[in-house]
N, C-alpha and C positions, 0 to 999 in steps of 0.2 A: 624796300628793295630799291638796289641799283639799278640804274637806267642807262639804256647804250641807244646810242643812236647810229644805226646801220644805213651807210651810204651806197644805194642800190639802184643800178643803171637799169633803167627799164625791160632792157633786152640781155639777162644776165642768166645763168644757172645756178647761181651760188647761193640766191636768195633762202631758199628751204633749209638748206644745212645750217647757215648759220641763226635762222628763227627756231630750228631744233636746238641748236646747242644754247642758245640763251634760254629755251625752255629748260633743259636741262639743268642749267646752272641757277633758274630761278630768279633772272633778269628780266624786266620790262624794256621792249622794244619800240622805238620810235624809227619810222623807215623816212628817210628823205631820198627821193629822187625828182625826175623832170616831171614823172606820172604816176604821182605817189596814192592817189587816192584808188588808181586801178589795183596797185599791188597791195595798199593796206585794206580795200575791201577782201582780197583773196588771204590774207595773212592776218587779218585781224587785229593790226597796230596800229598805235597814232602815227599821222602822215605829216609832212613837211614837202615843201616845193621847193627842191635847189636845182640849179643850175651848174652841174658838175664838170660844166667846158669853162665856168666862170668863175675860177676858185674864192678870187675875193669878195663877189657878189655873195657866193654859197655859203661862205665862211659868216659874212653878214648877217646873213637869213639863220646860221645855225646858233649864233651867238645871242640874236633877238630873241629864239624860242628859248634858247636856255634861260633869260632872264624869270621866263613863263612856266617852263618846264626844266628844270637843270637835269642836265645827263653828267653822267661819272666816266663815260668812253664816246669817243666818235671812232667807228670804224668803217673801213671800206671793205665791201665785199669783191669788188673787183678792180681791175686797174684803173678805169676811169677815174675813181671817188678818190684815189690817193692822194693827190696833192688837196684837194679840200680837208681832207680829214686830217692832213698835216696843220694847214692854217688854222682851221677852226681849233683844232685841238690846243695851239700854242697860244691861240688868244685866251682859251678859256683855263689853259694852266693844267691840262691834261697830258697824258702819257703822249708822245708823238715824237718823230722824225722830224727833223729840220725841213721847212716844206722846199728851201731849194736843192736838198738833195733828192729829195722825193723826184722833182719838177728834171733833174737830171737823170735819174734812172729811168723818166718815160720818153726821154728825147735821147735817140741814138746818138747823136752829135754829142752832147754835152757829155753824156755816159763815156764815148770814146775819150774827148779830152781830158775828162778827168784820172781817169784809168793810164793813160799815156803820162800825165804829168808825175801820177805815182808811179810809174813803171809797173805796174801791172802785167802780166803777161796778157795780150789778147791779138785779134789779127791786127795786120797792117792796115791802114784805110786812108781812103781819102773822101772829103765831103763832094757832092756833087751840087751846085747850085741849082736853082729851081730855071733860071737864066741860061745856065752852060747849053752851048750848042754841041751836036754831035761831034764836031772837030776836037772841041775843049774837052768833051767827055772822054774821046779817044786816048787823047794827049796823057789827060790825068791818070786812067786805068792804065795806060800801058807803062807809065813809070812806077804805078803799082806793082802790076806784074798779073798775069793770067794762071789758072782760072782764078773767077773773083765772084763773090756774091755782091747783087745789088740789091737795096733795102731800103724802104721807106725810113723814115726818122721817128714816126710817131705811132705806127700799127704794129699790132702784136698778133699770135697764133698763127705762125709763118705766112700773113698776108703781106702779098707783094714782095716775097724774097725769092730772088732767080739766080742762079749761078748762069755763069757766061764765059765762054773757053777761049773768046778771041775776040778783035774789034769789033766786028759785024754784030756778033752776038750781044755784046756789050752795047750796042746801039739799040738794038732791038730791045733786048732787055728795058734798059732807061727808059724807051718811049711806053711801055706795058708799064713798068712801075710805076710810073707817073700817072698813067690814066688809072690804075688800081687806087693811088694815094687821092687823086681828084674825084673818084666815084666814091671814096669812104670818107670826104670832107676832111681829108689829114694835109699836113704841110707838105708843099711840093718839093722841100729839099728832100735829096738821096744822099745816101752813102753808098760808095763800094770798097769792100773789105777783103783781101788776101782770104782765098779758100784754106783753112784748116782740115787736114785730113786727118782719120782716126777716128775713135769711138766718142759718141756725145753722150755725158750722163746730165740728169735735172738735181740740182741740190734743192731741197726742202729744209730752211733753218728758220730760227727766231732770234731777234736779236734783243738783246736784254742788257740795257745801261751799256750799249756797244760791242759786249761780246755774242758771238757767236755761237747758239746752240746748232747743233745739225741735228734735225729732227730723221731724217731720211735722204739717201743717194739712191736715185732711179738710173737703172741701165736702161739704153734705147737699143734694143737689140737690132732691128731693123737699120741699115745704113743709110744716114741721111747726106747724100752726095750728090742733090740735086737732078735735073735742073730745079725742080720745085721741092720744097722740104716740108712735105705732108707728115705730120707725127703719128705714129700708129700705137707702138706697143712702151709701155713703162714697166718696169721690171724692180722691186726691191727686196732684200738688201742687194745692192751694187757686187757684181761678179770682176769689180776690179781688185788687181793685188793691193796689198796694206799701203807700199809707197805710192801707189796711183790714187788712192783713196784721201793720202795725207796730203799730196799733190794737190787735188780739187778742194779739199777742204781751205787749206792754206791759201791758194789762189781767190776763193768765194769771200774769205775772210778780209783780205788786203782791197779787194776789190769794194766790199762793204764801208771799208776807212776811208778807199780813195773818194768815193761818193760823198760820204758822211753822212751815212745811214747810221742810227742809234739805236730805235726802238721795235720792233714787232717783227713781222713775215717778211721772210727774204724766198725769193725763186730765183735759181740761178741756173744758165746753160753753159757748161763747161767742157771742152773736147782735150781729150787728151792724146798729145803726139808727139812721136819719139821719146816717152818717160816725161814731157811737159804738159801742165795743164794751163789750156788758154781758155779766157773767160769770153763767152761769146755774148751771154745776156744776164743782165741783173735788173730784178725788178722787186717794189716794195711792196709785196702782196701774196698770196698761198697762189698753189698750183693752180691753173687753169682749169676750165671745166668742172666735171665732177670726179677729177682723177683724185682729190683729197680724200676720197672715201674710202680709198685702200688702207689707210694710214690711221692708227688707232696707237692710243698711250695709256701708261700705267693702267689703272682700274677701268677700263672701257671709255676713256675721253677722246673724244674726235679730235681732228685738227681745228676745226672751228672752236672748240670749247678751248683748247690751248690758247687760241689767238685771242679770244673775248677774255680770257682768265687775267692773260697778261696785259691786255689794255685797261682791265679794271682793277688791276693792283694785285689780284687775288693770288696768293701762294703757289706757282705750278709745280710742286712736289717734282716724281719721279717722271721723266720725258723719256724713258726708254720705249722704243716702239715696240709692239707685242710679238710675241714669238711668232719665226717661220718666216715664209715669203708671201709677198702680194703682187698684184700687178692690176693694170689697166688696159682694153684695149678700145682705143679709140675708133670708132667704125669708120672706116673711109668712104669718102664720097666718090661714086666711080665715074661720075662726070657732072657737067652742067645741065640744069635742067628742073624740072618740076617734079618732087618727090611722090610717087606713088603709094610707098609702102616698102617695108621691109618686113619678110618671110625668114621662117626659121628660129623664131625665137626660142620655141620649146626645145628644139634641138640642141641649141646651144646650151640652154641650160640643163641637157643632161649630162654634159660632159663634167666629168669627176674634178672637183677643184672648182669649177665655176660657182660663184656667189650671187650675181646677179646680171640682168639685159636690162640697161634702160635706153630706150630711143627717145631723143630729146627731141628731136627736128618731128615735125607734124607732117602729116600728108597735106599735099598741097601747098607747099613750104617751097620757096625759089632758092636752089643751094648751087652751091658752085665749089669744087676741090681748092686748094693753093695753087699757084698763087692769087687767085681772083677770090676765094674765098677765105672766112674768117672765121666761120663755127663750125661745130661739130656736127655728126648727123646722131651719134650717139655712144653708150660706153657700155662695155663689158667687163664685171669686175671678177677677181680669182685670188685664191688662196689656196698655198700648198705648204709641204715642208720645206722645199727648196726652189730658188730661182728658175732652175730648168724645168721643173714639173709646173711652175706658173704659166711659162713662156709656154709651153707647150699644149698648155690646157687653154690660154687665150688662143693660139694658131685654132686648135682644133674646134673651139667655140665660133670662130669667126668664119670657118668654113660652111658650118651651117647657114650663115646669115645671108640671105641673098635681098640686094637693095636694088629696087626697082623705080628708075628715074624717066620720065617723057621728057628728053632732050628736044622737042619740038619748040620754035620760036611759037608756034602757032597755038600751044597748050596754055598759054594765059589766055586766051581767047575762047576758050571752048572746046579746042582740037584734042583730041587724045594722044594724036601722033604715035611713034615708033617706042617701045619699051625698052628701056637699056638694064641689064641685071647684071650684076656681080656677086660672086660669094666675097664676102668680106676678108675672108682668110687666106683668098687664093694669090694677092698680091696686094701684100700691107703698105709696101712702097707705092 
């Protein structure tokens, strides 16, 4: 029986879907994580302690484990484990990306430098050192031009991403983003990028020997214009015209080549502006949250099965996405505070086309929307014959969901505080 080591951050949505994929493929699983014993108890898998923030030490641990229990693939289920997976796989002679390429995809400064060197279409940008004062920030960004987008180098899921339209706004944004990065234990170095107008799409793909196999292109029907960039709706197939889709695919492929990525999943964010595809982000991982559940391939294979099969060297066969359209609503968080509950699930499920509703945040959790927050409240899944029908179903289902948040600071000390509620579909941005 083949054996795969799954690198699983203790705070992730993805573990169960990868474990189910391994079960369907009849693959033995070893869980590598900072807190593997807790995960392994739930998942029923062998465990290994690894520090996902120390790739060298983590790879050492994986190699030592392999001497006793050889593994056939090392796969990161989330962004944090990608560099470890690449380094450990390189040492073990397994299918892998070059570790420096994965590291560049995780650090937006390195990403921008590599894309710039290869002349891949991307936003104009300047790096804002941690030591830069207000005057230096204003000088750098004024030369770049307004509006701009300020973002941390190493966070994801729209955390710490803010638009600024003038010098005063950029000073405020930089201070706020630095605070968010510090709170998340991230690098204090920031980027400012020119704001690219136009619709944004997400590309889900797989690299096989450096060749980009596009699995899906998702439209993001809600405009992402700032000041924060909370993502809500993903719908596939994309309604871009053929030249637009071709430009998106070409830009994504060029970006993966510029980074030096060669194997495994790719998730990219691309804007289409004036007929030109502009690369916003590239990650050496699958789509975030539970969004991958809307994708199916060939004879009922999940996205995670495709990723594991590739890592294990199993022939992939047909990668055609199942017929029809599909999509997901990432349930918006209405404000910072303690989650009291989400009402209306049954009403949402009654909407034609809705396939499921999963609230991943538990009552009592402290939540915040972007830019401070970096996690999702829950997901609504839909399938229909056309992208338009999927979008309508998701918006209708969202209107049934009422999110109840206690915004009172005293709530953590036992005070119930006032309740803030919002229907999730009333304002998806």
